[in-house]
C-alpha positions as a printed NumPy array, in Angstrom:
array([[-109.809,   85.316,  -40.854],
       [-107.996,   87.456,  -43.363],
       [-105.406,   90.176,  -43.063],
       [-102.85 ,   91.897,  -45.299],
       [ -99.43 ,   90.313,  -45.616],
       [ -96.29 ,   92.437,  -45.911],
       [ -92.848,   90.883,  -46.263],
       [ -89.691,   91.864,  -44.355],
       [ -88.42 ,   94.396,  -46.911],
       [ -91.962,   95.744,  -47.474],
       [ -91.607,   95.188,  -51.228],
       [ -94.367,   92.535,  -51.333],
       [ -97.869,   93.052,  -49.979],
       [-101.171,   91.32 ,  -50.689],
       [-104.353,   90.235,  -48.931],
       [-105.2  ,   86.535,  -49.172],
       [-108.789,   85.351,  -49.043],
       [-107.935,   83.573,  -45.81 ],
       [-105.054,   83.698,  -43.345],
       [-104.646,   80.689,  -41.041],
       [-102.188,   79.891,  -38.26 ],
       [-102.347,   76.102,  -38.054],
       [-101.866,   74.542,  -34.623],
       [-101.02 ,   70.999,  -35.709],
       [-100.614,   68.636,  -38.625],
       [-104.257,   67.56 ,  -38.576],
       [-105.286,   71.17 ,  -39.194],
       [-102.799,   71.419,  -42.066],
       [-104.273,   68.301,  -43.705],
       [-107.798,   69.657,  -43.295],
       [-106.815,   72.992,  -44.838],
       [-105.166,   71.338,  -47.818],
       [-108.199,   69.12 ,  -48.375],
       [-110.527,   72.124,  -48.167],
       [-108.396,   74.101,  -50.614],
       [-108.474,   71.167,  -53.031],
       [-112.249,   70.801,  -52.777],
       [-112.915,   74.531,  -53.28 ],
       [-110.347,   75.063,  -56.042],
       [-108.251,   77.511,  -54.022],
       [-104.496,   77.663,  -53.785],
       [-102.763,   77.396,  -50.447],
       [ -99.292,   78.772,  -49.796],
       [ -97.21 ,   78.171,  -46.656],
       [ -95.335,   81.184,  -45.291],
       [ -92.461,   81.469,  -42.83 ],
       [ -91.05 ,   84.719,  -41.492],
       [ -91.618,   86.641,  -44.733],
       [ -87.925,   87.389,  -45.209],
       [ -88.025,   86.44 ,  -48.884],
       [ -88.418,   89.302,  -51.352],
       [ -89.636,   87.07 ,  -54.189],
       [ -93.417,   86.472,  -54.461],
       [ -93.287,   82.761,  -53.654],
       [ -95.967,   83.055,  -50.955],
       [ -98.377,   85.395,  -52.751],
       [-101.848,   83.94 ,  -53.167],
       [-105.466,   85.034,  -53.444],
       [-106.393,   81.813,  -51.667],
       [-105.209,   80.545,  -48.269],
       [-102.001,   81.8  ,  -46.68 ],
       [-100.854,   79.216,  -44.134],
       [ -98.617,   80.354,  -41.282],
       [ -96.817,   77.672,  -39.247],
       [ -95.525,   79.854,  -36.399],
       [ -97.598,   77.877,  -33.88 ],
       [ -95.928,   74.649,  -35.011],
       [ -92.529,   75.477,  -33.542],
       [ -89.921,   73.959,  -31.248],
       [ -87.503,   71.036,  -31.056],
       [ -89.409,   67.753,  -30.896],
       [ -86.608,   65.289,  -30.223],
       [ -82.859,   64.733,  -30.432],
       [ -80.64 ,   61.673,  -30.128],
       [ -77.145,   63.125,  -30.474],
       [ -76.758,   62.792,  -34.237],
       [ -80.22 ,   63.857,  -35.354],
       [ -82.72 ,   66.446,  -34.18 ],
       [ -86.344,   66.835,  -35.249],
       [ -88.139,   70.182,  -35.116],
       [ -91.479,   71.599,  -36.169],
       [ -91.313,   73.358,  -39.526],
       [ -92.279,   76.781,  -38.166],
       [ -89.332,   76.943,  -35.764],
       [ -87.312,   80.119,  -36.29 ],
       [ -83.586,   79.589,  -36.734],
       [ -82.786,   81.639,  -33.636],
       [ -85.057,   79.502,  -31.45 ],
       [ -83.772,   76.347,  -33.124],
       [ -80.198,   77.334,  -32.332],
       [ -81.07 ,   77.938,  -28.692],
       [ -82.992,   74.669,  -28.425],
       [ -80.174,   72.654,  -29.953],
       [ -77.6  ,   74.424,  -27.784],
       [ -79.539,   73.537,  -24.626],
       [ -79.419,   69.909,  -25.79 ],
       [ -75.648,   70.149,  -26.357],
       [ -76.013,   70.272,  -30.149],
       [ -75.54 ,   72.62 ,  -33.093],
       [ -76.23 ,   72.837,  -36.814],
       [ -73.263,   72.427,  -39.137],
       [ -73.628,   75.879,  -40.68 ],
       [ -76.046,   78.803,  -40.782],
       [ -76.929,   81.738,  -42.976],
       [ -76.458,   85.424,  -42.345],
       [ -79.757,   85.975,  -40.488],
       [ -81.685,   83.904,  -37.954],
       [ -85.302,   85.099,  -38.058],
       [ -86.307,   82.756,  -40.898],
       [ -88.227,   79.556,  -40.168],
       [ -86.287,   76.344,  -40.742],
       [ -88.762,   75.154,  -43.395],
       [ -88.793,   78.479,  -45.225],
       [ -85.023,   78.818,  -45.141],
       [ -84.373,   75.349,  -46.535],
       [ -87.196,   75.512,  -49.094],
       [ -85.698,   78.603,  -50.744],
       [ -82.002,   77.614,  -50.712],
       [ -80.787,   79.813,  -47.853],
       [ -77.057,   79.333,  -47.38 ],
       [ -74.077,   80.463,  -45.369],
       [ -70.499,   80.399,  -46.569],
       [ -67.613,   77.93 ,  -46.658],
       [ -66.151,   75.723,  -49.372],
       [ -66.996,   72.591,  -47.349],
       [ -70.6  ,   73.531,  -46.586],
       [ -73.703,   73.19 ,  -48.714],
       [ -76.81 ,   75.301,  -48.3  ],
       [ -78.996,   74.709,  -45.252],
       [ -81.159,   72.178,  -47.109],
       [ -78.209,   69.753,  -47.252],
       [ -78.511,   69.367,  -43.466],
       [ -82.01 ,   67.917,  -43.796],
       [ -82.083,   64.125,  -43.605],
       [ -85.82 ,   63.741,  -43.119],
       [ -89.148,   65.576,  -43.48 ],
       [ -92.87 ,   65.127,  -43.017],
       [ -94.884,   66.46 ,  -45.925],
       [ -98.613,   67.043,  -46.433],
       [ -99.109,   66.646,  -50.18 ],
       [-101.699,   68.285,  -52.429],
       [-104.044,   65.319,  -51.899],
       [-103.942,   65.716,  -48.106],
       [-101.723,   62.656,  -47.671],
       [ -98.885,   62.743,  -45.136],
       [ -95.546,   61.36 ,  -46.299],
       [ -92.493,   60.588,  -44.191],
       [ -89.4  ,   61.186,  -46.31 ],
       [ -85.881,   60.272,  -45.269],
       [ -83.204,   57.628,  -45.335],
       [ -85.673,   54.841,  -44.511],
       [ -88.914,   56.227,  -45.956],
       [ -89.225,   57.379,  -49.574],
       [ -85.49 ,   58.2  ,  -49.809],
       [ -85.817,   58.781,  -53.561],
       [ -87.941,   61.869,  -52.825],
       [ -85.427,   63.52 ,  -50.499],
       [ -83.343,   65.285,  -53.208],
       [ -86.518,   66.967,  -54.449],
       [ -88.299,   67.756,  -51.182],
       [ -85.3  ,   69.213,  -49.354],
       [ -85.612,   72.372,  -51.459],
       [ -89.003,   72.589,  -53.124],
       [ -90.298,   76.203,  -52.896],
       [ -93.403,   74.872,  -51.154],
       [ -94.477,   73.396,  -54.489],
       [ -94.619,   69.753,  -53.398],
       [ -96.614,   70.21 ,  -50.211],
       [ -96.569,   71.675,  -46.722],
       [ -93.567,   70.582,  -44.667],
       [ -94.643,   70.067,  -41.048],
       [ -91.489,   68.575,  -39.496],
       [ -87.801,   68.465,  -40.388],
       [ -85.049,   66.17 ,  -39.164],
       [ -81.549,   67.622,  -39.153],
       [ -78.106,   66.083,  -39.145],
       [ -76.518,   67.807,  -36.127],
       [ -73.273,   67.649,  -34.162],
       [ -72.064,   68.373,  -30.629],
       [ -72.174,   72.095,  -29.923],
       [ -69.007,   74.096,  -30.465],
       [ -67.825,   77.688,  -30.496],
       [ -66.523,   79.792,  -33.353],
       [ -64.013,   82.614,  -33.381],
       [ -65.178,   85.302,  -35.76 ],
       [ -62.712,   87.876,  -37.113],
       [ -63.231,   90.805,  -39.442],
       [ -60.978,   93.465,  -40.905],
       [ -60.938,   95.965,  -43.756],
       [ -58.592,   95.729,  -46.741],
       [ -58.348,   97.036,  -50.328],
       [ -60.265,   94.997,  -52.885],
       [ -57.064,   94.105,  -54.761],
       [ -55.561,   92.551,  -51.614],
       [ -58.696,   90.543,  -50.891],
       [ -58.923,   89.161,  -54.423],
       [ -55.205,   88.284,  -54.435],
       [ -55.619,   86.239,  -51.231],
       [ -59.143,   84.977,  -51.826],
       [ -58.406,   81.326,  -52.642],
       [ -56.074,   81.001,  -49.665],
       [ -58.605,   82.592,  -47.322],
       [ -61.417,   80.352,  -48.565],
       [ -59.503,   77.091,  -48.27 ],
       [ -57.689,   77.664,  -44.972],
       [ -60.666,   78.911,  -42.948],
       [ -63.832,   77.118,  -41.962],
       [ -65.981,   80.008,  -43.152],
       [ -64.948,   83.056,  -45.132],
       [ -66.764,   85.783,  -47.029],
       [ -66.254,   89.424,  -47.865],
       [ -68.182,   92.609,  -48.503],
       [ -67.093,   95.012,  -51.23 ],
       [ -68.002,   98.673,  -50.769],
       [ -68.217,  100.364,  -54.198],
       [ -68.039,  103.91 ,  -52.833],
       [ -64.593,  103.324,  -51.242],
       [ -63.455,  100.288,  -53.289],
       [ -62.567,   98.652,  -49.962],
       [ -63.637,   95.305,  -48.539],
       [ -64.493,   93.885,  -45.168],
       [ -63.097,   90.356,  -44.855],
       [ -64.767,   87.96 ,  -42.403],
       [ -63.437,   84.58 ,  -41.275],
       [ -64.746,   82.04 ,  -38.78 ],
       [ -62.99 ,   79.029,  -37.308],
       [ -63.701,   76.711,  -34.431],
       [ -62.383,   78.244,  -31.223],
       [ -60.319,   75.1  ,  -30.62 ],
       [ -58.743,   75.34 ,  -34.094],
       [ -56.963,   78.034,  -36.084],
       [ -57.32 ,   79.025,  -39.689],
       [ -55.077,   81.182,  -41.843],
       [ -57.122,   84.347,  -41.825],
       [ -54.121,   86.714,  -42.381],
       [ -55.794,   89.413,  -40.33 ],
       [ -52.804,   89.846,  -38.017],
       [ -50.39 ,   89.759,  -40.957],
       [ -52.41 ,   92.353,  -42.84 ],
       [ -52.658,   94.748,  -39.896],
       [ -48.918,   94.456,  -39.239],
       [ -47.831,   94.912,  -42.856],
       [ -50.102,   97.862,  -43.542],
       [ -50.064,   99.453,  -40.093],
       [ -53.831,   99.511,  -40.381],
       [ -55.891,  101.153,  -37.68 ],
       [ -56.371,   98.479,  -35.032],
       [ -59.812,   99.88 ,  -34.311],
       [ -60.946,   98.113,  -37.455],
       [ -60.419,   94.846,  -35.647],
       [ -63.477,   92.808,  -34.752],
       [ -63.064,   89.541,  -32.85 ],
       [ -65.937,   87.566,  -31.353],
       [ -66.077,   84.086,  -29.798],
       [ -69.313,   82.244,  -29.117],
       [ -71.681,   79.429,  -30.114],
       [ -72.528,   79.113,  -33.778],
       [ -76.062,   80.485,  -33.534],
       [ -74.644,   83.669,  -31.999],
       [ -71.496,   84.187,  -34.093],
       [ -72.707,   83.363,  -37.618],
       [ -76.004,   85.317,  -37.97 ],
       [ -75.985,   89.115,  -37.877],
       [ -78.819,   91.433,  -36.875],
       [ -80.277,   93.57 ,  -39.662],
       [ -81.912,   96.754,  -38.422],
       [ -81.983,   98.482,  -41.819],
       [ -84.267,   97.019,  -44.479],
       [ -82.852,   96.253,  -47.91 ],
       [ -83.592,   94.638,  -51.243],
       [ -81.228,   92.028,  -52.625],
       [ -80.401,   90.11 ,  -55.777],
       [ -78.063,   87.121,  -55.472],
       [ -76.849,   84.687,  -58.086],
       [ -74.972,   81.425,  -57.646],
       [ -72.102,   81.06 ,  -60.099],
       [ -69.798,   78.216,  -61.088],
       [ -66.725,   78.781,  -58.908],
       [ -64.46 ,   78.942,  -61.944],
       [ -66.524,   81.788,  -63.43 ],
       [ -66.365,   84.019,  -60.358],
       [ -63.263,   86.069,  -61.19 ],
       [ -64.45 ,   87.137,  -64.631],
       [ -68.008,   87.717,  -63.442],
       [ -66.983,   89.811,  -60.441],
       [ -64.671,   91.909,  -62.613],
       [ -67.597,   92.73 ,  -64.93 ],
       [ -69.916,   93.405,  -61.98 ],
       [ -67.366,   95.823,  -60.545],
       [ -66.82 ,   97.52 ,  -63.906],
       [ -70.531,   98.123,  -64.438],
       [ -71.142,   99.327,  -60.9  ],
       [ -68.241,  101.756,  -61.022],
       [ -69.18 ,  103.075,  -64.466],
       [ -72.98 ,  102.995,  -64.36 ],
       [ -74.371,  102.638,  -60.845],
       [ -71.912,  103.899,  -58.261],
       [ -73.88 ,  107.105,  -57.773],
       [ -76.978,  105.244,  -56.569],
       [ -75.395,  102.175,  -54.942],
       [ -75.673,  102.879,  -51.235],
       [ -75.018,   99.339,  -50.036],
       [ -72.362,   96.696,  -50.358],
       [ -71.785,   93.602,  -52.481],
       [ -71.43 ,   90.276,  -50.643],
       [ -69.343,   87.313,  -51.879],
       [ -69.736,   83.806,  -50.407],
       [ -69.084,   80.136,  -51.259],
       [ -71.277,   77.007,  -51.282],
       [ -70.301,   73.359,  -51.753],
       [ -71.877,   71.323,  -54.55 ],
       [ -74.915,   69.156,  -53.781],
       [ -77.406,   66.794,  -55.459],
       [ -80.663,   68.614,  -54.601],
       [ -82.746,   68.983,  -57.744],
       [ -83.637,   72.683,  -57.473],
       [ -80.566,   73.73 ,  -55.532],
       [ -78.64 ,   76.662,  -56.958],
       [ -75.462,   74.689,  -56.153],
       [ -76.597,   71.469,  -57.848],
       [ -73.625,   69.62 ,  -59.283],
       [ -71.035,   72.366,  -58.976],
       [ -68.821,   74.18 ,  -56.493],
       [ -70.394,   77.594,  -56.233],
       [ -69.53 ,   81.185,  -55.47 ],
       [ -72.248,   83.752,  -54.918],
       [ -72.48 ,   87.471,  -55.572],
       [ -75.223,   89.419,  -53.819],
       [ -76.016,   93.075,  -54.478],
       [ -77.842,   94.843,  -51.661],
       [ -79.681,   98.14 ,  -51.778],
       [ -81.501,  100.135,  -49.1  ],
       [ -85.282,   99.87 ,  -49.542],
       [ -85.527,  103.645,  -49.829],
       [ -83.179,  103.763,  -52.844],
       [ -83.961,  102.718,  -56.443],
       [ -82.864,   99.182,  -57.219],
       [ -84.559,   97.746,  -60.318],
       [ -82.317,   99.205,  -63.055],
       [ -79.255,   98.321,  -61.005],
       [ -80.396,   94.772,  -60.256],
       [ -81.516,   94.061,  -63.819],
       [ -78.116,   95.144,  -65.123],
       [ -76.413,   92.842,  -62.602],
       [ -78.717,   89.978,  -63.557],
       [ -77.6  ,   90.307,  -67.174],
       [ -73.992,   89.838,  -66.055],
       [ -74.807,   86.903,  -63.777],
       [ -76.677,   85.125,  -66.556],
       [ -73.781,   85.641,  -68.949],
       [ -71.593,   83.568,  -66.598],
       [ -74.029,   80.711,  -65.99 ],
       [ -75.545,   82.029,  -62.776],
       [ -78.626,   80.643,  -61.064],
       [ -80.813,   83.074,  -59.09 ],
       [ -81.459,   82.74 ,  -55.372],
       [ -85.075,   81.578,  -55.129],
       [ -85.88 ,   83.879,  -52.225],
       [ -84.434,   87.1  ,  -53.64 ],
       [ -85.091,   89.462,  -56.527],
       [ -84.813,   88.099,  -60.063],
       [ -86.826,   88.243,  -63.298],
       [ -86.423,   84.724,  -64.699],
       [ -89.336,   82.503,  -65.69 ],
       [ -89.587,   78.772,  -66.336],
       [ -88.33 ,   79.212,  -69.894],
       [ -84.991,   80.621,  -68.674],
       [ -84.775,   78.502,  -65.518],
       [ -85.3  ,   75.054,  -67.037],
       [ -81.914,   74.858,  -68.835],
       [ -80.097,   75.733,  -65.581],
       [ -81.264,   72.659,  -63.64 ],
       [ -80.462,   69.151,  -64.954],
       [ -83.246,   67.576,  -62.836],
       [ -85.864,   70.214,  -63.691],
       [ -88.185,   67.867,  -65.585],
       [ -87.922,   65.23 ,  -62.847],
       [ -89.027,   67.827,  -60.317],
       [ -92.006,   68.83 ,  -62.466],
       [ -93.148,   65.211,  -62.843],
       [ -92.935,   64.703,  -59.087],
       [ -94.782,   67.968,  -58.439],
       [ -97.664,   66.893,  -60.638],
       [ -97.788,   63.516,  -58.88 ],
       [ -97.825,   64.96 ,  -55.36 ],
       [-100.079,   67.917,  -56.245],
       [-102.192,   66.752,  -59.2  ],
       [-104.779,   69.531,  -58.789],
       [-102.31 ,   72.394,  -58.41 ],
       [-103.313,   73.214,  -54.835],
       [ -99.913,   74.829,  -54.209],
       [ -99.45 ,   76.286,  -57.702],
       [-100.168,   80.003,  -57.327],
       [ -99.852,   82.211,  -60.443],
       [ -96.402,   83.4  ,  -59.345],
       [ -95.195,   79.85 ,  -58.817],
       [ -96.645,   78.814,  -62.161],
       [ -94.558,   81.544,  -63.808],
       [ -91.448,   79.991,  -62.269],
       [ -92.273,   76.348,  -62.903],
       [ -94.619,   76.101,  -65.904],
       [ -93.457,   77.067,  -69.392],
       [ -96.073,   79.006,  -71.338]])
């Protein structure tokens, strides 16, 4: 069958030649083989939260929602079907007495889609979600199924953990998990100057910490999370006491990780996010703030989000080889965003930023290649696993193939 596809923010819409909801791995292999024989592209799709055109195709759009649920767990590892939504995964792991190490800001993404695009949370000790993958099953462009992990094809793991769906269709993932635990989440408002003055302390003495900056008021909302059985140095109580701030600004929540970390998002928005070398953050943020206040404040209706990610060794990870801080600019879907985002992208690039794969950006392979030391290795592997370009849609070719 076929039907139009519209993503979460409604900024991307297209009608593939065929839309398929695969029920099992055998059906995935058959679809890939058929696409190869007929010269069509096939693109896997998760929840459609991404605002970049990674899934757009005039061929086969493959939905894995029917391949969902936790398959097995043994205390240290848990295996789930690739189409499992993060919310359902959190509940399934919790029922088994387990939890993921960290999560992102929303929970309606599929686990395969979230890891394939570099979804991340925050915390100086935590990498993006893909770093929690220790194994995968992959249907390659030739229809072959590969087990990839510590014991099978371990040399492929740094590439396949985050691959934009360019190496094949992931059907199962195996996660490094831990016994379930609860987090205490706190939030309070403070002037931007105070937040920046205390930023390093807040980041390094709390399990998770991020902040929103609101350009219209020049205020921030600071958010910290720590295990309920441990305490961080969030300074919320100190700040409220010293400033006699309105206690109604206080927000404290205690619960399991899959409830306390993700937030619901009723309003739709567009977003650009870049990952920066941690040492470049201060100068970059100062320029971002200057440009927003001088050029864009009139139209900026949403906030700017700042988070941290630990370095990793994943070839296409935005945090490859360096401690990372991120700056994300959000804008309501009903407000203009392109001029604003393009101006921010120019700043991010000036400071060595790498774009979030699943969000708005305008870079092509020519600009992306110098940002990733293992770029050429990834391209060689992609051509080996998908020699006929079954997964290489025109949009993906723009990202990965230099003209």
